[in-house]
KOLDREN-670307 format. One line per 3 residues: number of its first residue (from 1); for each residue x, y, z of C-alpha. Coordinates in nm, 3 decimals, padded with zeros to 5 digits. Example, Ala and Ser with C-alpha at 12.3 -4.5 7.8 and 13.67 -1.06 7.14 Angstrom:
// KOLDREN-670307
1	01.230,-00.450,00.780  01.367,-00.106,00.714 $
END
This chain:
// KOLDREN-670307
1	-02.818,06.932,-00.337  -02.927,06.728,-00.013  -02.924,06.980,00.276 $
4	-02.827,06.886,00.609  -03.158,06.808,00.766  -03.231,06.579,00.474 $
7	-02.906,06.390,00.517  -02.996,06.385,00.909  -03.345,06.233,00.831 $
10	-03.175,05.957,00.584  -02.936,05.855,00.838  -03.202,05.818,01.085 $
13	-03.434,05.616,00.849  -03.133,05.423,00.759  -03.081,05.327,01.108 $
16	-03.445,05.252,01.166  -03.456,05.023,00.914  -03.118,04.843,01.032 $
19	-03.280,04.817,01.396  -03.584,04.645,01.210  -03.398,04.417,01.022 $
22	-03.214,04.288,01.309  -03.565,04.278,01.520  -03.690,04.066,01.256 $
25	-03.406,03.839,01.247  -03.393,03.780,01.605  -03.760,03.693,01.594 $
28	-03.693,03.428,01.310  -03.422,03.284,01.502  -03.600,03.259,01.828 $
31	-03.894,03.078,01.620  -03.622,02.836,01.490  -03.511,02.754,01.824 $
34	-03.827,02.720,02.017  -03.953,02.491,01.723  -03.632,02.266,01.756 $
37	-03.715,02.273,02.137  -04.066,02.219,02.110  -04.000,01.885,01.864 $
40	-03.748,01.774,02.117  -04.007,01.812,02.418  -04.236,01.624,02.197 $
43	-04.035,01.321,02.191  -03.910,01.324,02.534  -04.247,01.356,02.697 $
46	-04.414,01.081,02.567  -04.656,01.055,02.865  -04.928,01.281,02.685 $
49	-04.888,01.093,02.337  -04.976,01.349,02.151  -04.868,01.126,01.912 $
52	-05.146,01.295,01.763  -04.807,01.577,01.899  -04.884,01.736,02.249 $
55	-04.826,01.414,02.326  -04.689,01.168,02.089  -04.974,01.044,01.963 $
58	-05.268,01.281,02.002  -05.521,01.312,01.726  -05.771,01.615,01.673 $
61	-06.078,01.672,01.457  -06.186,02.022,01.421  -06.482,01.972,01.670 $
64	-06.344,01.776,01.958  -05.992,01.660,01.922  -05.669,01.846,01.997 $
67	-05.459,01.959,01.717  -05.123,01.772,01.689  -04.929,01.960,01.405 $
70	-04.603,01.760,01.290  -04.443,02.044,01.110  -04.063,01.956,01.057 $
73	-03.829,02.162,01.274  -03.519,02.113,01.103  -03.401,02.027,00.767 $
76	-03.218,01.682,00.741  -02.855,01.692,00.601  -02.954,01.357,00.436 $
79	-03.246,01.164,00.298  -03.269,00.783,00.227  -03.423,00.689,-00.110 $
82	-03.795,00.660,-00.095  -03.889,00.263,-00.097  -04.241,00.321,-00.166 $
85	-04.450,00.361,-00.498  -04.654,00.634,-00.619  -05.019,00.666,-00.444 $
88	-05.305,00.546,-00.670  -05.508,00.825,-00.800  -05.771,00.982,-00.583 $
91	-05.805,01.205,-00.292  -05.906,01.167,00.081  -06.265,01.223,00.181 $
94	-06.366,01.505,00.394  -06.714,01.373,00.532  -06.762,01.366,00.903 $
97	-07.020,01.221,01.131  -07.191,01.377,01.446  -07.244,01.011,01.616 $
100	-07.045,00.699,01.672  -07.178,00.425,01.448  -07.428,00.182,01.585 $
103	-07.244,-00.113,01.740  -07.330,-00.384,01.464  -07.031,-00.614,01.444 $
106	-07.014,-00.972,01.594  -06.806,-00.960,01.889  -06.765,-01.362,01.865 $
109	-06.629,-01.328,01.504  -06.260,-01.266,01.359  -06.223,-00.938,01.166 $
112	-05.900,-00.829,00.961  -05.800,-00.472,00.871  -05.627,-00.494,00.557 $
115	-05.433,-00.172,00.438  -05.322,-00.192,00.073  -05.039,00.130,00.105 $
118	-04.801,00.240,-00.147  -04.526,00.078,00.041  -04.681,-00.296,00.088 $
121	-04.962,-00.454,00.217  -05.024,-00.424,00.593  -05.296,-00.713,00.757 $
124	-05.401,-00.642,01.096  -05.588,-00.907,01.303  -05.850,-00.702,01.495 $
127	-05.983,-00.769,01.860  -06.321,-00.753,01.802  -06.428,-00.899,02.159 $
130	-06.194,-00.671,02.346  -06.241,-00.327,02.159  -06.577,-00.401,01.981 $
133	-06.651,-00.004,01.964  -06.296,00.056,01.797  -06.348,-00.253,01.560 $
136	-06.699,-00.133,01.440  -06.576,00.210,01.408  -06.317,00.110,01.193 $
139	-06.546,-00.120,00.961  -06.789,00.140,00.953  -06.504,00.420,00.836 $
142	-06.335,00.150,00.609  -06.668,00.096,00.428  -06.717,00.457,00.383 $
145	-06.370,00.464,00.199  -06.275,00.719,00.466  -05.897,00.589,00.488 $
148	-05.874,00.542,00.103  -05.559,00.796,-00.006  -05.447,00.916,00.330 $
151	-05.124,00.964,00.413  -04.971,00.837,00.720  -04.841,01.141,00.852 $
154	-04.590,01.086,01.137  -04.289,00.848,01.189  -04.130,00.847,01.521 $
157	-03.797,00.693,01.552  -03.657,00.796,01.873  -03.827,00.752,02.233 $
160	-04.110,00.553,02.068  -04.121,00.374,01.735  -04.440,00.410,01.556 $
163	-04.632,00.494,01.251  -04.946,00.731,01.274  -05.218,00.737,01.030 $
166	-05.571,00.780,00.977  -05.592,01.150,00.931  -05.739,01.257,00.556 $
169	-05.608,01.601,00.649  -05.264,01.459,00.675  -05.177,01.685,00.937 $
172	-05.267,01.498,01.261  -05.557,01.728,01.311  -05.827,01.552,01.133 $
175	-06.107,01.309,01.264  -06.464,01.159,01.166  -06.627,01.402,01.393 $
178	-06.722,01.171,01.664  -06.518,00.996,01.964  -06.503,00.629,02.059 $
181	-06.453,00.480,02.413  -06.145,00.384,02.517  -06.110,-00.001,02.533 $
184	-05.890,-00.291,02.645  -05.658,-00.095,02.821  -05.566,-00.395,03.036 $
187	-05.470,-00.612,02.764  -05.259,-00.885,02.866  -05.002,-00.766,02.591 $
190	-04.887,-00.445,02.760  -04.659,-00.542,03.035  -04.443,-00.284,03.206 $
193	-04.599,-00.010,03.004  -04.459,-00.170,02.699  -04.665,-00.174,02.349 $
196	-04.502,-00.428,02.200  -04.403,-00.443,01.814  -04.691,-00.538,01.605 $
199	-04.955,-00.343,01.807  -05.218,-00.139,01.678  -05.368,00.105,01.882 $
202	-05.571,00.435,01.893  -05.433,00.792,01.926  -05.622,01.024,02.134 $
205	-05.600,01.368,02.231  -05.475,01.294,02.596  -05.828,01.292,02.721 $
208	-06.034,00.993,02.842  -06.256,00.850,02.535  -06.131,01.087,02.288 $
211	-06.038,00.841,02.012  -06.128,00.938,01.637  -06.007,00.760,01.357 $
214	-05.625,00.832,01.414  -05.444,00.508,01.502  -05.072,00.390,01.527 $
217	-04.863,00.116,01.422  -04.575,-00.003,01.656  -04.266,-00.133,01.469 $
220	-04.046,-00.184,01.751  -04.140,-00.223,02.133  -04.227,00.145,02.264 $
223	-04.290,00.240,02.632  -04.596,00.411,02.668  -04.886,00.494,02.926 $
226	-05.150,00.235,02.883  -05.377,00.495,02.780  -05.440,00.399,02.407 $
229	-05.641,00.145,02.294  -05.486,-00.165,02.136  -05.711,-00.311,01.899 $
232	-05.527,-00.535,01.662  -05.208,-00.705,01.552  -04.983,-00.641,01.232 $
235	-04.899,-00.985,01.063  -04.538,-01.083,00.996  -04.540,-00.964,00.629 $
238	-04.687,-00.618,00.741  -04.416,-00.586,01.006  -04.196,-00.621,00.682 $
241	-04.357,-00.343,00.549  -04.357,-00.121,00.892  -03.964,-00.179,00.915 $
244	-03.889,-00.074,00.552  -04.095,00.256,00.620  -03.889,00.320,00.952 $
247	-03.580,00.250,00.813  -03.615,00.539,00.522  -03.646,00.788,00.867 $
250	-03.841,01.097,00.895  -03.823,01.412,00.773  -03.677,01.660,01.073 $
253	-03.385,01.418,01.122  -03.474,01.465,01.498  -03.702,01.136,01.543 $
256	-04.014,01.251,01.495  -04.176,01.430,01.190  -04.354,01.290,00.866 $
259	-04.213,00.997,00.707  -03.966,01.004,00.419  -04.121,00.718,00.276 $
262	-04.438,00.829,00.064  -04.685,00.631,00.293  -05.026,00.632,00.133 $
265	-05.328,00.422,00.215  -05.450,00.350,-00.110  -05.746,00.135,00.005 $
268	-05.831,-00.012,00.346  -06.088,-00.277,00.422  -06.224,-00.461,00.702 $
271	-06.346,-00.829,00.653  -06.535,-01.077,00.873  -06.404,-01.454,00.895 $
END
């Protein structure tokens, strides 16, 4: 037989467990609420463009760049079919370098960045004379296979309209270990703080001269402060690929998250002509 004292202790214990459960549930709801709020602010407060997410285009490597997680904050009610193919076999490389590569490109020559993606080929005419450090870095990294098998980890569909790529971690926190200077911020294509559709520009941490390997491709005119090095222009065929990716939407259903499309750069290369 259970004594009165034992019964009292049992009831107290059950009451304590119920209180703990309520506290846990309250904390869980608060985390969800705060995550949703943070995601909305990440879209609205575009000025800091942690597009690598503190700002929308922020990047980060483990040593020098700010973190920019893109963890979905809400489950979408529906998901468009994946318009892209399966990635080619292989894994991203994790190698980093301590210093920016020596400037070796010919600033008077024409260079093209070719991104063979699971969704189609994206060709980018690079601006070697206007952004030599950026183009030189891309030629170096592409030659090292740095971009191969990497996911384009972020798609924004509200406020700004960009696809962000260039991070081997696929989380928005990776980088090559070095940074490159800002360039070409007064490009004639940037009028009224608009990065026009087709622009390819560097993401950064929100600080000057903090670009690494992450970059974004603009698929629709987007208003951004002129703080992100514009270093290339997407071809007409490449724009069709970007629009196909954008049409599939992003994972949070709130305008900023991982693409629903399986966007993987199977191979990146830079050629001189």
